[in-house]
SELUMMI-533309 format. One record per residue (C-alpha): residue in three letters; x, z, y. Coordinates in pm, whole numbers, plus 50000, padded with zeros to 5 digits. Example, Ala and Ser with C-alpha at 12.3 -4.5 7.8 and 13.67 -1.06 7.14 Angstrom:
residues 2
ALA512305078049550
SER513675071449894
end
This chain:
residues 1017
MET592435927423788
ARG595055925523515
PRO595485931123141
ILE595745966723010
ASN599225980922971
ARG599006001222648
ILE601566024422490
ASN603176012422165
TYR603226039521899
ILE606116042421654
THR604646046021307
ASN607826052221103
ASN606136034820808
ILE603246059620794
MET600466043720587
GLY597446031220780
ALA593896026620655
VAL592685993720507
ILE588995992420421
GLY586725968620230
ASN584845964319904
GLN587125974819618
ASN584805960519352
PRO583625927219495
MET581375904719293
VAL583125872919184
GLY582025842819383
GLU581125863219690
THR583055864620019
ASN584095899620124
PHE585725910920447
TYR588645935120463
GLU589875950920779
ILE592105976420939
ASN590146007821014
MET591766008121354
PHE590056039321476
GLY590446057721148
SER594186050921163
LEU594826060821523
PRO597316069021664
PHE599276047021424
PHE597266015421491
SER598485995221787
PRO596385966521921
ASN599565951222069
ASN601085944321730
SER600075917121485
TYR599165922321121
GLU599875901020813
TRP597915902920487
TYR599485895920145
LEU597705895419809
PHE599415909119497
LYS598295908019133
LYS599245933318867
GLN600955918818559
LYS600635930918201
SER604115945818235
GLY602835968218513
SER604755950218787
TRP603135933519088
ILE603535896919181
ASP602875882019523
ILE600165855219486
THR599555849419857
LYS598355813519887
ASP601285790419970
GLY603205821520070
VAL601425821320408
PRO599765854820488
LYS596405858620655
LYS596685873021004
GLY594605896021221
THR592855929321192
LYS590065914920977
VAL590315888720704
GLU588225876020415
TYR588905871720044
LYS586875855119771
PHE587585860319402
PHE586295838319121
GLU585035845618770
PRO588315840318580
VAL589815871218749
ALA586915895418695
GLY588255929018579
GLU591855922418683
LEU593685944218936
PHE594785931319276
GLU596295948219579
VAL596025938119943
ARG599085948420142
VAL599005947520520
PHE602245946320717
GLU602525954921084
VAL604705931121284
VAL606285950421571
GLN607705930221860
GLY611175939921973
ILE611505959422296
LEU613795932622438
PRO613365895022395
SER616715893222218
VAL615595918821958
GLU613815903121664
SER610435916521560
SER610305940421264
LYS607795942120979
LYS606695973320795
LEU603975982620551
PHE600905995120735
GLY598416000020453
LYS597195987520116
LEU594035986519910
GLU593475980619538
ILE590735956219441
THR589145949719102
PRO586655920719111
THR583595925218892
ALA581645899318695
SER578225892218838
LYS576475891618501
THR577065894418125
ALA578945864017997
GLN576785844017758
ILE575385810017663
ASP571715809817758
LYS570455776017641
VAL571705744017473
ILE570115709617488
LEU570955675317341
PHE569465643717486
ASN569975606517549
ARG570425604117924
GLY568815575218107
LYS566345566317832
LYS562585567617867
ASP562465589017558
VAL565455612017579
ASN564985623117218
LYS565525588217067
ALA568785569217021
ASP570745545316803
TYR574385545716703
ARG575385525217006
ASP574395553417242
THR576295583017387
LEU574425615817375
ILE574745644017628
ALA575165680117515
GLN574695707117776
ALA575205744617756
PHE573665765618032
CYS575865796318078
THR576035828918268
ALA579325843118401
LEU581475817418217
PHE582635796318511
GLY585845778018426
LYS585625787218055
GLU585745761717772
ILE582665756917555
GLU582925740617210
PHE580065718717087
GLN579435709616722
LEU577075681616612
TRP574895686216302
GLU572495663916105
ASP569285682816031
ASP567775682715681
ALA565715714615721
LYS561955711715685
GLY559675718615981
ASP560705731516322
GLY564015749116381
HIS567305746916193
ASP568305762515865
ALA572025770115850
ALA571965772615470
VAL570305738615430
ASN572555721715687
LYS575835738115589
ASN577295704915465
ASN575945684215753
ARG578505692916022
ILE580175663416194
PRO583955670416185
ARG584705663016550
VAL584595692016805
TYR583495683617157
LYS584805705417441
ALA583685709817801
THR584395733718088
VAL581655753618260
ASN581215741818617
GLU580255762118923
ARG576565757318842
GLY577085773718503
ILE576745741518300
ALA579185727618044
GLU578485691117964
ALA580025671117679
ARG579565634017601
ILE579095626117232
SER579775589717150
LEU577875580516834
ILE579615547316783
ALA583035564516778
ASP582175583216458
GLU579295561916333
LYS580695556015985
VAL581365592815918
MET578025603316065
ARG576045578815855
GLN577865589315540
ILE577165626215601
ALA573555619915706
ASN572715598215403
LYS574535619915149
PHE572115649115180
VAL568365646315226
MET565525669715307
LYS564185689115011
GLY561415668914842
ASP562565635914993
THR564255608014804
ASP566035592515103
GLU567005601015460
GLY564215580415611
ALA564065558715919
ASN565925583616139
HIS568875606816128
GLU567975638916314
TYR570795654916509
TYR571135687816693
VAL574085705316855
THR575455740816865
ALA577665756217134
THR580065785617121
TYR582525803217349
LEU585685815517174
GLY583875810116844
LYS581145835416935
GLY577605835817067
GLU576495804116889
LYS573405788217042
ALA571645757116909
SER569555730317077
GLN565905733116977
VAL564785696816990
ASN566465670716769
VAL567515636116878
ASN566295610116630
VAL568915583216576
THR567765551016406
ASN569095549216050
PRO570585514216003
ASP570725519715625
TYR567015526115583
GLN565095501515366
PRO561365509215343
LYS560055508714984
PRO557095486514893
LYS553805503814826
ALA552835509514464
ASP549985484014474
SER551865457014657
PRO552555424714461
LYS555805421914266
TYR557745389414293
PRO558075366214119
ALA554485369113991
THR552315345413790
PRO548875337713919
SER547345355013615
SER549265387113665
ALA549365387814040
ALA547325415114199
PRO544775403614452
ALA546055404614807
LYS544955435815000
PRO544925434115375
ASP547115459815548
GLU544935485915710
LYS545725486916078
GLY544495507016372
LYS545685517216714
VAL545475547516943
LEU544725534017288
ASP544655565417497
ALA544485603217485
TYR544085629117759
PHE542785663917835
SER539155664917942
LYS536115685718017
SER533205686517773
ASP531675656117950
GLY534855636117896
SER536095636418257
LYS539855640218297
LEU541505673418372
THR544675675918581
LYS544835713318634
VAL543525742618436
LYS544115779918411
VAL545115802518129
GLY541935813917958
GLU540055781118010
HIS538865758317728
VAL540025722117726
HIS539025692217513
VAL541135662817401
ARG539605628217441
ILE541065601417213
LYS540325564017234
THR541165542016932
ARG540575507416790
GLY540035499216426
MET540285535116306
VAL536655545516253
GLY536385565115929
LYS540085573015926
ASN541805606415991
LEU544255617616255
GLU545615649216416
TYR546945657816756
LYS549665681216880
VAL549925696417226
TRP553445699817366
GLU554755718617669
TYR557035694017846
ASP560675702517920
ILE563395676517946
GLY565215677717616
SER563385708317484
ASN559625703217446
ASP557715732517298
LEU554855728017047
VAL552045750317171
SER548985738716972
LYS548065717216671
SER544595704216580
GLY544545699816203
LYS542925669216037
LEU540215651716242
LYS537955623116130
VAL537515593816369
VAL533735588716396
SER533875563416682
ASP536385544816894
ASP535995571717164
ILE535895607817052
ILE535915640817241
THR537375667617018
GLY536255703617012
GLY539525712217184
PHE541045746517220
THR541315776117458
ILE544625780417639
THR545225816417544
GLU548035839617647
LYS549575834117304
ILE549575796517351
PHE550975799517701
ASP553765822517578
LYS554995795417343
GLY555945773917640
ILE558235799717802
ASP561935792617752
LEU564665817517667
GLY562425848017691
MET562995847318067
VAL560635846718361
ASP561465811918483
SER559315783718620
ASP557645780418277
SER556225815118310
GLU554215804018613
LYS553315768118547
GLN553665744618246
ASN553085707918185
TYR551315698117861
PHE551025664317691
ILE549385651517372
GLU550815635017062
VAL548265617416833
ILE549285611216471
PRO547215587816248
LEU547235602415896
ASP546145573315673
VAL546735541215866
THR550125531115734
ALA550885501815958
GLU549935520616268
SER551875551616170
LYS555065532016190
LYS554475526216558
PHE554845563116615
GLY558305561316470
VAL560685536716634
ASP559275505416794
SER561175473516864
ASP562705488117181
GLY563735520417013
LEU561205539717227
MET558535563617113
GLU554995553517202
VAL553355585517083
GLU554535605717385
LYS552235589217632
VAL551775613417921
ARG548775598318091
SER548365628318318
ALA550205660318248
VAL548075691418277
ASN549485717318516
VAL548715749018333
GLY549075775418604
ALA549005810918483
ASN545675823018619
LYS546685855618780
ALA543215869918759
LEU542705860318396
ALA546255863918264
THR546135901418254
CYS546615919617927
GLY543845944817978
GLY546435972517988
LYS547825964217646
PHE551345956617771
CYS551285975618101
ILE553666004718158
LYS551606035818219
LYS551416073518223
GLY553046089217919
ASP555626061617873
LYS559286071417870
ASN562166046617903
GLU564886034518138
LEU562586009418304
VAL560366038418413
ARG563436055218564
GLU564106024518778
ILE560466023318886
ASN560726059618995
ILE563876052019195
ARG562736019819359
LEU559306032919456
ALA560616066919568
GLY559476059819924
PHE555846055219822
GLY554926091619785
GLY558246104819657
ASN559566110919307
VAL562736120019120
PRO564706095518903
THR563186106418574
ASP562606083018278
GLU559116097218230
PHE555956080818369
THR554386112018518
ASP551326119318731
LYS553576115119035
THR554706081218907
GLU551106070018866
LYS550236082219217
MET553326064519356
VAL552436031619182
LYS548876033719316
GLN550176038619670
PHE552506008719630
GLN549685987119495
LYS547385997419779
ASP549835996020071
PHE552305968719973
MET550505946619719
LYS547015949819873
ILE545325951019533
ALA543085975719353
GLU545126006019246
THR545466009118869
GLY548506031618857
LYS549816009218578
VAL552795985918604
CYS552265949718502
GLY554355918618568
SER552995913618918
THR553875949419012
LEU557425944318886
LYS557715912119087
ALA556315929619393
ILE558925957319356
ASP561645930819360
GLU560055914319663
PHE559815947619845
SER563445956019767
LYS564675922319892
ASN562505919020203
PHE563225954320325
ASP566825956820208
ILE569445976920394
SER571395954420630
ALA575155951020643
THR575055967620985
TYR573295997820839
TRP575795999620552
GLY578566000920808
GLN576836030420975
LEU576336048320643
LYS580056049120565
CYS582086079820652
SER583866076120987
CYS586566102320926
SER589636094521137
THR592386106220902
LYS591976082320609
GLY595266078420421
LYS596886107320605
GLN597586144220545
ALA594916166320699
VAL593256200420671
SER589486203620630
LYS587386233920725
LEU585756234020381
ARG588976236720179
GLY591486249620433
ILE594486232720270
LYS596656203720374
GLU595956173520154
THR595756135720166
ASN592486121520289
SER591566096420016
CYS588086088920150
LYS587236051920135
GLY583926055320311
PHE582136077320059
GLY584436106819991
ASP586726110619689
LYS584636131519442
THR586586163119524
GLY584886194919408
ALA582536202819122
ASN578906193219090
ASN577896226618941
SER576476249319208
PRO573546251819455
GLU573526229119760
SER574306257619996
THR577696263119832
ASN578316230119658
LYS581436214019802
TYR581256183319577
GLU581756149419739
PHE579256127519556
PRO580406091819483
GLY578116075319738
ILE574606081019876
HIS571646088419649
ARG569736056719552
SER566336073319576
LEU567136083419934
LEU568046047820030
PHE565046032419855
GLY563076058120053
PHE564626043020366
LYS563516008320251
ALA559956021520231
LEU560436036820575
GLN561316002220710
PHE558165988420547
TYR555896014820699
PHE557536011721042
SER556815974221026
LYS553095982421014
GLN553045999421355
LYS554325990221700
THR554876023921863
TYR558256033221718
LYS561306014021602
ILE564216023321376
ASP567466019021569
SER570306030721350
PHE571846056721124
SER573576082121345
SER575076098521038
GLY575356088420675
TYR578186100020452
ARG580456127320591
CYS583426137420378
ARG585096171220423
PHE587586156620672
LYS584766151720922
ASN585136189720944
TYR581536200420915
LYS580836233420742
THR577826219720551
THR577966195120261
ASN574496180020271
HIS575856147420412
GLN578296143620123
GLY575876119319960
LYS572486136319987
ALA571386130920349
ILE570886105120622
ASP570226109120996
ILE568096082221163
GLN567596074221531
PHE564566057321686
SER563116041721998
LYS559656042222146
GLY559136009222321
THR562126004722550
TRP562916041922549
ALA565746051422317
ILE565076086722189
ARG568456102622259
GLY570076134222385
PRO568896170522407
GLN565516164922572
LYS562316184322508
LYS560216152722537
ASN561936139122224
LEU560396165922005
VAL556816153522036
GLU557796118721923
LEU560026130221639
ARG557356153521503
ALA554766125821524
MET556966102521321
ARG557766130121073
ASP554106138621009
ASP552536104021033
ILE555146084820833
PHE557716106220653
VAL555256132420524
LYS552176110320491
HIS553766079920325
LEU557136090620184
GLY555796123620051
ALA558506142920233
GLN558206180220301
ARG559036199420618
GLU562266218120558
TRP563106228220199
PRO560386250120040
ASN559846230519715
PRO562066213119457
ASN562296175919384
LEU561016162919717
PHE562466144720016
SER563066171320282
ILE563016168620663
GLU565256191520868
PRO563356212721126
ILE562826195621462
ASP563456216721773
LEU565756220322073
LEU567516254022045
TYR570596269822198
TYR572946297822101
LYS573386328022329
ASP576466312622484
GLY574376282622592
SER575766258122336
LEU573426235122144
ARG572316243421793
TYR572616214221554
ASP570786230821262
HIS567626216021416
THR567246179421512
PHE566336170421868
SER566986132821895
TRP567046121021532
ILE565316127521200
HIS567316141220908
MET566066133520554
ASP567766145720237
VAL567426151119861
ARG569196184619849
GLN566186200519674
TYR566476177119376
GLU567276195119051
LYS570876191318940
LYS569956167018660
TYR568656143218926
LEU571906145719124
ASP574076130618853
ASP576846107018969
LYS575006076818825
TYR572316080019093
PHE574736074419383
CYS575786041119533
THR578266027319787
ASN576975992319866
ALA574035968719829
ALA575115957819481
THR575235993119339
LEU572036002519521
ASN569945973019406
GLY571515964619069
LYS569665938318868
SER566195927018963
ILE563655949418796
VAL562055919218628
GLU565395909418476
LEU565945945318367
ALA562465946618212
ILE563185915518005
GLU566485929717885
LEU564705961617778
GLY562095942417579
PHE559165941317823
MET558725903617823
LYS554945905317772
THR554665930318053
CYS556425905818284
ILE553995877918198
CYS550905899318251
SER550125894018618
GLU547605890418897
THR547725878319253
TYR548925901119533
GLN549685897819900
SER553325891919984
GLN554835914620249
LYS557765904220463
ALA559845924120707
PRO558925913821062
ALA561545902521306
THR563295932821455
SER564025937021822
GLY567375921321740
GLY565485890821623
LYS564175880521964
CYS565895862122245
ALA568095885022456
CYS567815864122772
ASN566565886123057
ASP566055914622814
LYS567795947222735
LEU570375948922460
THR569515972622175
LYS571965996322017
GLU571765976821694
GLN572605944321874
LEU575565959922055
LYS576855975521733
ALA576515942421549
ILE578815925921805
ALA581175955121876
VAL581655961621506
HIS584665984621552
ALA583146006121825
SER582166041521731
ASN578526051721743
ALA579436076922011
ASN580876049922237
ILE577956026822167
ASP575626054522282
LYS577916062522574
TYR577936027422721
LEU574666011122606
ASP572616020322914
GLY575556010923136
PHE575665976122983
ASN571945970523035
GLU572195982323398
THR575235959923449
PHE573405929423314
THR570715934423578
LYS573035942923870
PHE575505914523814
ASN573285885923698
ILE574445886123337
ASN571075874323212
SER571325847622944
CYS572315852322582
LEU575505832422640
GLN576465852822947
LYS576045885222754
ILE577935871922451
HIS580995861422651
PHE580985892122874
LEU580855915122571
ALA583485895122381
GLN586035900022659
VAL585135936122740
ILE585355946522373
GLN588905933022348
GLU590095945322688
SER588865980622620
GLY589865983222253
SER586195984722149
PHE585296008222438
ILE588166032722373
TYR590296025422680
ASN588696032223018
VAL591856041223213
GLU595266025123239
GLN597776039322994
GLY601146052823108
ASP603006084123206
ALA602916099723552
ASP605996080923673
TYR604506047723568
LEU601166054223736
ALA602716069024052
HIS603506035124207
TYR599766027624217
LYS599286057724446
GLY596036066924275
TRP594616031624257
HIS595596024723897
GLY593366007223645
ARG590006022623556
GLY586936009223377
LEU586405987123071
ILE588015957323247
GLN590415976523461
LEU589715979223831
THR593145980524000
THR594465983724360
LYS592725997624668
PRO591155964924796
ASN589315960624466
TYR588045996624471
VAL586795991824826
ALA585025959224738
PHE583465974824427
GLU582246004724629
ALA580515981324872
ALA578865962724585
VAL577415993124405
GLY576856016724698
GLU578646045624528
ASP581656064524660
VAL584596055124441
THR587346056924705
SER587276090124895
SER589206110724640
ALA590766110524296
ALA587546125424158
ALA585536097624320
ARG587856071024174
ASP587566087223830
LYS583856079023830
VAL584976044023727
THR586176058223395
LYS582656069923310
SER579436051923227
PRO577726034623394
TYR580496027023649
ALA583086018423384
VAL580775989923282
HIS579605982323638
SER583195976323745
ALA583625950923464
GLY580385933923567
TRP581465933223932
PHE584755916423838
TRP582905891823612
ASP580265881523865
LYS581705887824211
ARG585495886024185
ALA586045860023908
ASN582635842523924
LEU582415837723544
ASN578685836223480
GLY578665798623524
ALA581485793223278
SER579655816423036
ASN576535794923043
GLU578765764722987
ASN580155782822678
ASP583745777822808
PHE585355805022597
ILE588935792722651
TYR588635793223031
LEU586965827523025
THR589775842022815
TYR592385827423050
ARG590665841323360
VAL590185876323215
ASN593525880023039
GLY595725857623251
GLY596925841922926
PHE595615841522570
ASN596525875822431
HIS594425883022121
ILE592355851622163
ASP591605852721790
ASN589955886821823
ARG588015875522128
LEU586775845521932
GLU585595867821648
ASN583635887921905
VAL582035856022034
LYS581105845621681
LYS579445879321627
GLY577525873521948
PHE576405839121832
GLU575325853721499
ASN573295881821651
LEU572135868321989
TYR572535830822030
SER570935823621691
LYS567715839221830
CYS567975823822177
THR564925803722287
THR566275791022619
ASP569535774922506
LYS570285755422189
GLY572965733422040
LYS576135751622138
ASN578705764121886
THR582025782421859
ASP584205752221779
TYR586245752922098
LYS588695725322199
PHE591225729222480
PRO590575694622636
ASP586885704022672
SER587705735022876
LYS588005739023251
ALA591385754823173
TYR592625720223073
LYS592835711823443
ASP594995742223524
LYS598725736723474
LYS599535773423416
ALA596695776123162
ALA598055745222990
PHE601545760222963
ALA600005792822837
TRP598055773722570
GLY601325758922447
LEU603255791722471
TRP600735813322282
HIS600375787921999
ASP604135781721978
PRO605445793321636
GLY608765801721805
VAL607225826622049
SER605845860821955
LYS602765860522174
GLN600155884122036
GLY596845877921861
CYS596975840221848
GLU597355820321528
LYS600385797921557
SER599995760121553
LYS602575733421629
ALA599855708321711
LEU598105731121960
ALA601425741922112
ILE602375705622169
GLU598885699322311
GLY599365726522574
TYR602955718022665
GLN602145680922695
ARG599185687922918
PHE601425709023143
VAL603945680423165
ASP601145656423256
LEU600015679323539
THR603475685123695
ALA606215665423863
ALA609855665423755
THR610945688824033
ASP607845710624016
SER607345744823867
THR610265768523880
GLU607975798923847
ASN608805825223589
TYR605635819423388
TYR604995848123145
GLY608615860023162
ILE609935828722993
GLN613365832823157
LYS613895861522911
LEU612915841622602
SER615845831322387
ILE614385796822316
PHE614685788622688
SER617955806722764
ASP619915774022791
LEU617645762423075
VAL618145792623301
TYR620255787023612
THR620975807323926
LYS620865801624301
VAL621895823024591
VAL618895830224807
LYS619385852025116
ASN622675865024983
LYS621115873424646
THR621645856124316
VAL618255846024176
LYS617495831623831
PHE615455799923805
LEU614035779023521
ASN612335745223546
VAL609135751223348
ARG608535713923300
LYS611905710523129
ALA611045740622915
ALA607795723822806
LEU609555691222728
LYS612195709322527
ARG609615726422308
ILE607675694122258
ASN610805677322122
GLU611745706821903
LEU608235711121761
LYS607975674321673
LYS611075675521456
end
């Protein structure tokens, strides 16, 4: 067995294809890669690729902003953009590094492909909420001028931006702030802070630093009707970004006024006073509130109630009988308590009173919700009581500032958890969205529930919408069908969309797989030579103005209603165990796929299935029964699809049959191993560009609850009832693969660059090979696949490359199979192992190029010739690569394959745990092999152009040093890896005459020592 000898193609600077998300969300990691099969024959797996990032300047020129000037390397890399660059234009440029034909010829670098990228902001930039508080204090809303206050602005999409805070003293009456009243109360200093990654800007406001100025401003102006500022100065803060979007804190911080002198009461004695004129002493009336809490009518404490229930307030006092008081009920939030109810004047008739209380209505509950958003306050709130004596002067002072500067009135004996009672918190239909309504929220409901009976993306709530909502409520929510949309229905729509979302694997299958991206080509539809600008979803060529049968328009993505229909399909398939969705066999097909129809240019998807362990594939009559059963029992019954295309504005299913033309060729206008669903019968107004998407972000958009709030349906969002959550069950890919067959989805998730055709071609062969050659555990399958994928170029190469002269010296026994079977003895041994004639003729040997024998031969080498199953279970990736490749060619790619295997197989494994992909050379069996050690140094050596291995001085030294440790001074004169031809070792080459011939020699140990010394400099 030996590595594949592939032909190097000369590209002459022809542009290749680079693919990836051109509008990534800031803050998210996105992968970009060479579309190696879309750019054949110009892509060469033997060459290395370097990635540079450029940014467009205002002048129009480009500047290289590659980090530290060091490019990323490989066929697949990742980039992550952050909020400050949203909306700016970048370009990824990939250069192909071509190794010289001779060692003395330096490698060349030429542009292989490029891709423009414009990061997008995740949300609208804004300040959502501002608070001011005294951190670390029991009462965060009290302070004195020795304290430092904390101002916080909670922001959206403003990471890294500077927020300006302004402190104000409040003289406005009642709740809230009056800009006109407080216009002269601004503290001159501006406090600035930068928004962190959590979206919070925090500024520290030292009161003592500006105490004199603050006190002067605070005492100069007083509240209307007052004669002095009082015992406290009340401060609040505003926040702005670039002078716009001002937002103010809602709860003031009361700072003790050092200048306050309480005035004597009118009837208090005046001094000095004569006995005759002195008023008789009057004792100060005192009283005290001992306790207050929420209670039932019998006085027992309440700790949890529901919206709609009536609660009482029990108040215990001393010395206040006959006096008056009032209480306020507050919803508790740190720094921003909300007043939700107020009692009015109450007379104290005993030391222990139970008030009439109040009912916690929807209106009261709404007062406790912050920012008009559905946050935690919309589900559960914490209430506490403030009791205010009205005519007990001495006692009223205690509810101001006590000796410790703390507020006694906010005594939270036991907060009441006010959970929104789902059954009682309904609005009776008052705020529900229902038949006859017309708005953009209705349009989104029609799109996102399209798979529950079928509908078009209209903004009208029609009879079909009502029927669709009822089906969703019955099947997904498990509640009584009302056909009206309340808050719980909106939340359930979001839950459905998330739990049955389209996976990244499926998105990869939905993209167009045309092979001429970036090149000149001729399509059957247009018949002219033009550049293929498809980036996975066509290029919008054509005009969207004619019937489907003649419309050549390439829509900008796949229709959202169609894909939400597929989400519903996943939901309904999760409710039965007979059939399973395997994959999309066809999604978007641009004109360069050279089909004569245009249905797949955004309006259609083809889906493949399994029944138990049987994959429904190929032109077989037995498939038809199963496909028709799925069509009728799921697509028609639940999705509201129609057979074929008789009526407008419905999902349509292509006819299912196995038919042939007169010449015996298959007809593909009927489906025989897949189901085709499309929206081609939608009216033109429902096929507008805005209804098409290219990724999860453009499919899902904002959550429908968030969208509802933005559109003014806050009360609808609050109106809710309980429903049963539905989660997507674990797929077949979610179970342990030990001693089990590999599914197509699992194989595709690991062999990410393999075509669907090759996945189908080799899948059964892999599963047979696993059984025949003891490749049973998850780890064994992961490592076997990782090596086979690289050796075969993702299942492309099944025969050794070369012209007739090159292959002639093998005398017919050249390399065949996915890990190439080479030389007659290996063919003979393989034949004995599998019991199949692969030796008697050229035709017999060519069986090894076809499935299942192409895979069997790789399994035979793995298990019988190289004995690698043990090393696989030991997770010895480095040793496995060395044994398969003979060195470490493209070890980085092989590692990526292993990581994909860990992600998709090992993460679900139930028989083996604790292993990872952080491989160290000293931990490998290869560490004991001197040639492997030298190879480890050579491939990592920055001075050597070995392919597919990231260069590292430290790892190169590690390998070379290990080789030195394993050899003697006179040992090793072998020509390891052709090193006699490498220029860095040319000074160590010497010659000897052996049997009258001059032979070149090189002491490999000296070569290793030389590189160790040079690399350490």
